[in-house]
C-alpha positions in Angstrom: -0.7 21.9 6.9 -3.5 21.7 9.5 -6.1 18.9 9.5 -9.5 20.1 8.4 -12.6 18.4 10.0 -15.5 18.9 7.7 -18.3 16.8 6.3 -19.4 19.2 3.6 -16.3 19.9 1.5 -16.0 18.0 -1.8 -13.1 15.7 -1.0 -13.1 14.4 -4.6 -12.6 17.9 -6.1 -9.1 17.3 -7.3 -9.4 13.6 -8.3 -9.0 12.8 -12.0 -8.7 16.4 -13.3 -5.6 15.9 -15.3 -7.0 12.9 -17.1 -10.4 14.7 -17.7 -8.4 17.3 -19.6 -6.2 15.0 -21.7 -8.5 12.0 -22.2 -12.1 12.5 -23.2 -12.7 9.2 -25.0 -15.1 6.4 -24.2 -12.9 3.6 -22.8 -12.8 0.6 -25.0 -12.3 -1.7 -22.0 -13.8 -2.3 -18.6 -11.7 -3.7 -15.8 -12.4 -4.6 -12.2 -8.9 -4.9 -10.8 -7.2 -2.2 -8.8 -4.6 -1.6 -11.5 -7.3 -1.2 -14.2 -5.2 -3.3 -16.5 -6.3 -6.9 -16.4 -8.7 -9.6 -15.3 -12.3 -10.0 -16.1 -14.3 -7.3 -17.8 -17.9 -6.2 -18.2 -19.0 -9.8 -19.0 -19.1 -10.3 -15.2 -22.3 -8.2 -15.2 -24.1 -10.5 -17.6 -26.2 -9.5 -20.6 -27.1 -5.8 -20.1 -29.2 -5.5 -23.2 -32.3 -3.4 -22.4 -31.4 -3.4 -18.7 -31.3 -0.4 -16.3 -27.8 -0.3 -14.7 -26.5 1.9 -11.9 -22.9 2.8 -11.2 -22.5 3.6 -7.5 -19.7 6.2 -7.1 -19.1 6.6 -10.8 -16.5 9.4 -10.6 -16.1 10.8 -14.1 -18.3 8.0 -15.4 -15.8 6.2 -17.6 -17.0 2.7 -16.7 -20.6 3.9 -17.2 -19.8 5.4 -20.6 -18.2 2.1 -21.7 -21.3 0.2 -20.8 -23.6 2.7 -22.5 -21.7 2.6 -25.8 -20.7 -1.0 -26.0 -23.4 -3.1 -24.2 -26.8 -1.8 -25.3 -28.4 -1.2 -21.9 -31.7 0.7 -21.7 -30.0 3.2 -19.5 -26.9 3.5 -17.3 -27.2 5.9 -14.4 -23.9 7.2 -13.1 -24.3 8.3 -9.5 -21.7 10.2 -7.6 -21.9 12.4 -4.4 -19.1 14.7 -5.6 -20.3 17.8 -7.4 -16.9 18.1 -9.1 -16.9 14.5 -10.3 -20.5 14.8 -11.6 -19.6 18.1 -13.4 -16.5 16.5 -15.1 -18.6 13.5 -16.1 -21.2 15.8 -17.6 -18.6 17.8 -19.4 -17.0 14.7 -21.0 -20.0 12.4 -21.6 -23.2 14.5 -21.8 -23.4 13.6 -25.5 -24.2 10.0 -24.5 -27.6 11.0 -23.1 -30.2 9.6 -22.8 -28.6 6.2 -22.6 -26.1 7.6 -20.1 -27.6 9.7 -17.3 -25.3 11.4 -14.7 -26.7 12.1 -11.3 -25.1 14.1 -8.5 -26.3 12.4 -5.4 -25.1 10.4 -2.4 -25.8 6.8 -3.2 -28.0 5.9 -0.3 -30.7 8.5 -0.7 -30.7 8.0 -4.4 -31.2 4.2 -4.0 -33.9 4.7 -1.4 -35.9 6.8 -3.9 -35.5 4.2 -6.6 -37.2 1.2 -5.2 -37.1 -1.7 -7.7 -35.8 0.5 -10.5 -32.4 -1.3 -11.2 -31.7 -4.6 -12.9 -27.9 -4.3 -12.1 -25.9 -2.2 -9.7 -22.2 -2.1 -9.6 -19.3 -0.2 -8.0 -15.6 -0.2 -9.0 -13.8 1.1 -5.9 -16.7 3.5 -5.7 -19.5 4.2 -3.2 -19.2 0.7 -1.7 -15.8 1.6 -0.5 -16.7 5.0 0.9 -20.3 4.5 2.3 -21.2 2.7 5.5 -22.2 -0.8 4.1 -24.8 -1.2 6.8 -26.7 1.6 5.0 -25.6 1.1 1.4 -26.2 -2.6 1.0 -29.9 -2.6 2.3 -30.6 0.4 0.1 -29.1 -1.4 -2.9 -31.2 -4.5 -2.3 -34.3 -2.3 -2.2 -33.4 -0.6 -5.4 -33.0 -3.8 -7.3 -35.7 -5.7 -9.2 -36.4 -9.2 -8.1 -33.5 -11.3 -9.4 -31.4 -8.2 -9.8 -27.7 -8.2 -9.2 -25.1 -6.2 -7.3 -21.4 -6.5 -8.3 -18.6 -4.6 -6.8 -14.8 -4.4 -6.7 -13.1 -3.4 -3.4 -9.7 -3.6 -1.9 -8.7 -7.0 -0.5 -6.3 -5.3 1.9 -5.0 -1.8 2.7 -2.8 -0.2 0.1 0.0 -0.3 2.7 -0.3 -4.0 2.7 -2.0 -4.2 6.1 -4.8 -6.8 6.3 -8.4 -5.8 5.8 -10.6 -5.3 8.9 -12.2 -8.4 10.5 -15.2 -6.3 11.5 -17.3 -3.4 10.1 -14.7 -0.7 10.8 -13.7 2.2 8.6 -10.3 3.7 8.3 -9.5 7.4 8.0 -7.5 7.9 4.8 -5.8 11.2 3.6 -7.8 13.6 1.4 -7.8 17.2 0.4 -10.5 19.9 0.4 -11.0 21.9 -2.8 -8.7 24.6 -1.4 -6.0 22.1 -0.8 -6.3 21.7 3.0 -5.5 18.3 4.5 -8.3 16.2 5.9 -9.4 12.6 5.9 -12.3 10.5 4.6 -13.6 7.1 5.7 -12.9 4.0 3.6 -14.2 0.5 4.4 -11.6 -2.2 3.7 -13.2 -5.4 5.0 -12.3 -9.1 4.9 -14.3 -11.4 2.6 -16.3 -13.0 5.4 -17.4 -9.6 6.6 -18.7 -8.6 3.2 -20.5 -11.9 2.9 -22.2 -11.5 6.3 -23.3 -7.9 5.5 -24.8 -8.9 2.2 -26.6 -11.8 3.8 -28.0 -9.5 6.4 -29.1 -7.1 3.7 -31.2 -9.8 2.1 -28.9 -10.9 -0.8 -28.4 -14.5 -1.9 -26.0 -16.4 -4.1 -23.1 -14.4 -2.8 -19.7 -15.1 -4.4 -16.3 -13.5 -3.8 -13.3 -13.9 -6.1 -9.8 -12.5 -5.4 -8.1 -10.8 -8.3 -4.4 -10.8 -7.7 -2.4 -7.6 -8.0 -0.8 -6.9 -11.4 2.5 -5.3 -12.1 2.9 -1.5 -12.1 2.9 1.3 -9.6 -0.8 0.6 -8.5 -0.6 -2.8 -6.9 -3.2 -4.3 -4.6 -5.4 -7.4 -4.6 -9.0 -6.9 -5.4 -12.1 -8.6 -4.0 -14.7 -9.0 -6.8 -18.1 -9.6 -5.0 -21.4 -10.6 -6.6 -24.8 -11.1 -5.0 -28.4 -11.3 -6.1 -31.7 -9.9 -4.9 -34.0 -12.8 -4.3 -36.5 -13.3 -7.2 
């Protein structure tokens, strides 16, 4: 099958379709680790009561739906660049409006249009992994209120076991267009010190990075759980 070079195809068209058909529930749990089966939960985000929360690269909005139902935010905005993912999220969770709002948009322009609008931003292997961090992190800082917080889970190493990049370099990983043609998309898998430097350059403070070890099962990888604050 030939390699397709395109920047317009929805490369997330096929992702999660089987689950969207069989499981339309609001998840009772929220996990950060790659296996989605252990480690800390939503408490990492702090008290979300009456807060405006943004999920960057929300997919079908399962994490966002959990927060909207179980943590009393003022609003959770689930942002995803994939029309297919946003459509599936709307189909499953539109009934949670207005507390849950689903937005089909690339993260950077959305954040640039939302200066000071968010109390908390987070990403669970979402837009932080698939957007140039030199663009996303400054846009995130600008979209946060003073004292606001960014938390994200990202791969600590490649799924092959190869070490993460020691510089701001993306890897091309396999993907499929909506019609099934093979292509690639960019993913940033960076070492801890690289994320720390990028966050510092974007204006964040109180940066912490924890490693969540891989758990058992077919989906095994260590996770970096990163937290940083916009200066108050």
